[in-house]
N, C-alpha and C positions, 0 to 999 in steps of 0.2 A: 451322626449320620455320615455314612461313607460317600465320598465324592467320586463318581465314576468318570474317568478320563479315557477317551478312546484314543489309542495310539496309532492305529492304522486304518486305512479306508480302502475298501475294495470296490472298484468301479467296473463298468461294463468291459468285458474282456475284449482283447484284440485277437480275433481268430481263436486259436487254442490256448493262447497265453492269457494269464490273469493280469489285470492292471491294478496294482496296489500302491498306495501313497501313504507317506507318514511325514512327521516333522523332525526327522532325525538326520537331516542332511549335513549337519555340522555348521561350520563357519561359512555361511552363504548369506549374502545381503541382496536386497532388491534395489539398492540405492547406489550402484556403482558410479553413475554419472555425477553423484554429489562431489566427486573429486574436483569438478570444475568450479563448484562453489568455493572450495578451499583455495583455488587459484585466484578467484575474484577477491576473496577476503585478504589474501596476501598482498594484493595490489591496492585495495581500497580501504582496508582496515576498519570496516563497519563494526564488527563484533569486538575487536580490540578497543576501539573508542567507546563503544556502548558500555563495556564493562567498567570503564573509568567513571561512569555516572552512578555507580553503586559503591557504597562503603560497607565493608564486612566487619562486623563487631563480634563475630563468633570466635571462640577459642581455636586458634589456628592449629594447635597441637592435637585437637580432637576431631578435626574434619578430614574428609577424604576428597572432597570436590570443591575447588576454588570457585569464586564468583565468576571468573572468566570462563571456566569450564562449564558452569551451569548456563551461562549466556550462550556459549557456542552450542551446547546440546539442545537447548530449548528453541533457539531461532532456526538452526539448521533443521531441526525436527519439523517445524512449521513449513519451511521451504520445501521439504521433501514430502509433505502431505500428512504429517502426523499432528492433528490439531489438538488432541486430548492428552492430558497428563498421564492418564491410565496407560497409554501406548508405551510409555517409557519404562514400565515394569518389565516389558519384553525387550525394548530397544536398548536397555542398559547393558545387555550382553552382546550387542551387535559390534563386532570388532571394527567394521568399516566406519560406523558412526564415531567410534572412539578415535579412529585415525583422523577423521575430519575435525574432531574436537581437540586434537593435539595431545592425546593421552600417550605417554611414553610407553606404557604397556597395555596395548589394546585388549589383551586377554583378561585383564583384571586381576592377575595373580600377584602383582606387586603391592602388597598391603602394608600398612604401618605395623600391624600386630603380627608377629611371626606365626606362620601356620594358618592364618585366616585367609581363605580363598574368598575374595569379594567379587564385586562386579566392577567393570571398567567405568561405567557411567552412573549417574545418580538416578534414583527412583522418583516416583511421583511426589512423595511427601517432601523431599528436599527441594525439588523444583517448585513446588507450591509455595514454599517459603520465599523463594525469589520473587514470585509474582505478588506477594503481599509485602514487598519491601518498601513500604511508604513511611517507615519509622514508627516505632512503638516501644512501649515499656514491656510488652509481652516477651517472656523469655524465649519464645520460639520464633520471634521476628527480629532477628539481629542483622538482617541485610537491609540497608536503608538506601533508597533511591533519591538522587538529586533531581527532582522533577524539572526544575528550570534548565539545568544542564542538558537533560535528555531532550527537552522540547527544542533547544537551540541546536542540537547535534545535527539535525537534518540540513539546516541552512549552512552550517559550517562545512559539512561534507560537500554540499553543492558548490560552495565558493572554492574549496580546495581543489576541485576537479578542473577548474578553468585556469589556464596559464595567461590568458589575455582577457582584458576587461570587455564585457559585451556592451553593445550600444543600446540594446533594447531587451527587456524581459517582460513577458506576459505571464502574470500569475492568475491561474484559474482557481476560483473559489466555488465550493459546492458543499451542501449538507445533505445527508441521506439518512434514512431510518435504519436503526439497529433494533429489531424487535426483541422484547424481553419476555421470558417465559417463567419468571420467578418473582421473588419479592426483593429485587435488588434495591439498594439505596438510591434515592432520588429518581425513582421511576414515576413517570407521568403518562397519562393517556393523551395521545396526539390525535385530534380529530381528522387531520388531513390524511394520515396514514391508517387511521382507524385501529390503533393498537397501542399498548404500552410499549414504549421504546426509549432509547437514547437517540440523540441527533448529532452524530459526529461531524465535525467540520474538517474538510480536506482542502489543502492548498497545494497545487501542482505547478511546476514550470515545465511545460512539455510533459515528458514521462517521469520526471524526477519529483519525488515527494518532498515537500517543504514543511508540511504541518499535518498532524493527525490529532485532533483535539476532541475528546469525548465530552459533549455537552448534553445537558438534559433537554427533553423534548418540549418543555414549557417555555423555552426562550426563542427569541427572534434571531435567526442566524445572521441577518444583515446587521443587527445591532451588537450581537455578542462576539462577532469576529474581530472587532476593532483592535482589541489588545494584541491579538496574534498578528494582525496585519501590521500594526505599528512596530512590533518587535522584529518581524521579518524584514520589513522595509529598512529599519534601522541597521540590521546586520548587513544587508545588501549595499546600502549607501555607504557604510563604513568601509567596505572593501572597494566599491566602485562608485565614487561620489557623483560621476557624470552620467550614470546609466539612466535611461528612460524606463520607468516602471509603469505598466498598465495592469490594472485589476480588471478581471473579466468574470462575470457571473450571471446567473439568471435573475428574474425579477425580485427574488427574495433578498437581494443585496442592494437594490436601488432604494437606499434609506438615506435620509438627510444627514444623519450623523456621520455615516461613512463617506458620503460624497463630499460633504463640507471638509472633512479631514483631508481627503485627497486633494482638494483644491487649495487648501492651506499649506500643504506639504509638497507640492510639485509632483504629485502622483496622478496619472491619468486613469480613467475608468471607462468601462464599456459594459453596461448592465442591461439585461432585458427589463421591460416595463409592462405591467399588466394593462389590458384593455379597459377603458372606461368610456362613458358617454362623451366626455370632452375630447379626448384624443381621437376617438372614432369619428366625431363630427368634423374635426380638422382634416382627417384623412378621406372624408366622404367624396370629394371630387375625384381623387385618384381611384377610389374603389369603383365609382361609377364608370370611369374610363375602362378599367380592366373587365368589368362586368359586360360592357358592350362588346369588347373584343372577344371575350369568351363566347358570347351568343353568336357572334359573327363567324368565328372559326371553329368553335367546338373544342378548342385547345385551352390548356391552363394558361393563364395570363397573370403577369405581375409587373409592378413598377414600384419605385421608391420615392419617398417624399421627405425632404428636409423641412423641419419646422422648429420654432421656438416654443417651449412649453414650460409652464410652471403650475404647481398645484395651488389650490385656493388658500391653504393654511400651512401645510407641513414643510414646504420647501422655502429656503431663505433667498433664493434667486431663480432667475429664468435660466434654463439649460437647453442644450441642443438635443432634439429628439429626432430619430429617423423612423418613419413608418413604412412598413412593407404592405402594399396593397396587392392582394393576391386573390384570384377567383379560380376555384377548382370545380370539377364536376359535382362535388358534394356541397358547393356553396362558397361564400366568402371566407377568407382566412387571413384577417389582418393581424400584423405583429408589430411590436414597437421595441426600440432600444433607446436608452438615454446615455449620453457620452460627453466627455470633456475633450475629445479629440477633434481637431479642426477639420472643417469640410474641405479645405484646400488640399490637405494631405490624405484625407480619408473621405472620398466622395460616398454618397449614400449607399449605392449598390455594393461597392467594394467593402464598405464598413460592415454591412450586414452579411453578405454572402461569404466573404473571405475571412473577415476578422472575427465577427461574432459567432458565426456557425462553426468555426473551427474548435470551439469549446466542447463540441460533442465528443471529441476524442478523450476528454477528461473523464467522461462518464464510463468509458471502457476501463480506464485506470482504476476507478473506484470499484467497479465490478471485480477486477482482479484482486484488489485489496480485500474486499468483503467476502468474496466467494472462494477464490483460489488460495488466499493466504489467511483465511479464517479470522478476519478482524471482527466478525460478528459474534465470536464466542465470548461474549462479555457476561459470564454466568456466575462470577463471584459476587459476594454480598456487598462489598464496598465499591463505590465508584472509582476511588483512587487505584484500587487493585485492577479494576477493569481498564483503567487508563493505561496502566503498565502493560497489560495484555495487548491493548491496541498498538502500543509502541513496538512491542516485540514483533507483532505481525507486520508492522510498517517496515521494520528493518529487514525482515524476511523478504518483503516485496523489493526493497532497495537492492538486496543481493541479487535476486533473479533479474531485476531490471538492468543492473550493471552487467550481468552475464549477457543479456540480450543486446545491450548497447555496445559493449566492448568485445565480447567473444563471438557473438553470432552475426556480426555485420557481414554482409555479402554472402549469407547462407540462406537456405530456404526457410529457416526459422527466424530470420531477422526481424519479422514483424509479428511473430507468434505471441499469443497470450501466455501469461505465466503458467496457467494450467497445462497448456499444450507443451510448453518447454519442459515442464516436469515430467509429463507422461512419455514424451518421445526422447528426451535426452538425459534426464536424471534417473528415471526408473529403469535401470539396466541391471539385470541379474549378474551377480559376481561372486566368485568363490575367493576366500581369503586364506592365505597361508602365511603363518608367522614363523620367523626364525630369528636368530641373534643378529644377522646382518641386514635383513630386509623384511618388508611387508609386501608380499606378492599378491596382486589383485587381478584375478582372471575374469574379465568381463565376457558376457555371452557372445559367442562367435556369430550367432544369428541376428545380432542387433542390426536393424535396418538403417540406423543413423550413424554408423561408424565414421562416415566421411564428415558429417557435421561435427561430431565430437572431436575429430582430429583437427579440423579447421578452427574450431573454438579454442582448443588447447593452444594452437600456434598463434592465434590472434591475441590471446591473453598473455602469452610469453613476450609479445612485443610491447605491452603496455608498461610504462614506467611505474615503478613502485614508489 
């Protein structure tokens, strides 16, 4: 069967002139702003360090693309908006992406076999072997990932960025759903999310990612996170023995096992806590007070109450609980948090409104990770391979976040989401000219964010490597 490929497209004319388009423009890329990511990598070394977590047992005399080049290609592709491996069958001839990946000959003409004109970058099949690099006797899976080293990489990079020991670190914990649409390994139906899904655990410190762990949806996030919390706290305490560490999360993490561990290891916590008959009965006087104030003024009313609380069976001790008594037009809205933080330093209102509610920013970071950096593309059959995919997306997030934190400070994109940064600053049309002496990249003269690009470039040049 003959495959018909249309080479040109005629659109509505402009006056008497025809408007004709084709894909024969030559060496043109839509990712000119990706050069800023290369500057970030030069100073932070994310991709270089990530590649050391993989061992390559392929015959080096028979390969064209090293593991380091595969890592660069895949992660930069995610950062630039190419979530699928199929995209790389076209991207492998993109000379600009080849420049970002450090290819000495972006044209792809420098091949090992004389007379063989190849492609500068790898295709989808080679990249797929990278994502299945969990170790196997299969002849096609010779790239092996050190899962422990990769999991620890995020905290190591976090520590290396700071020249002075911090006095306090707040670690935000959260789990979210990653819906599955196939027969992936370890898939379970989760009644809360009403779908088959994974339940990845994320741990952030501010905007910096410390953990991205792909868990199954049949587990309790508050119980299953302890191994990762213990590892991360150990890494942080090894670097900064005196730092105060506070764990912050929603009610899913208010579990006896986690809170007892924190109390035994000098780690503070601030967790949401679900409403029940007992804690609502304790908050009843405050709720009655705000109800009367609402009826009198017609305005929303709230106050806070400190209390001591313990469960009937599950908790090993009594703990501090803060209740928010709030009455709105739609009715009562009580909320509770449980914490190890002392009331003298963290009074009830400040604890809830400033310290606990600040965790809402982490949800924006998770949305960036899931939606903008495609962490939800866990479609391979094995959960270990999907974990590697999640980590690759996580490193792509870290690259763009470092661009935001280091390069875009004091610009109008300083607080922009990753997707906005990509669309406004990385997606710049560019023509590429290759010669013996240089690679000339001509970016679109009509780009409306040229000033931001220039300022980001100058900001990155002042960052120590």
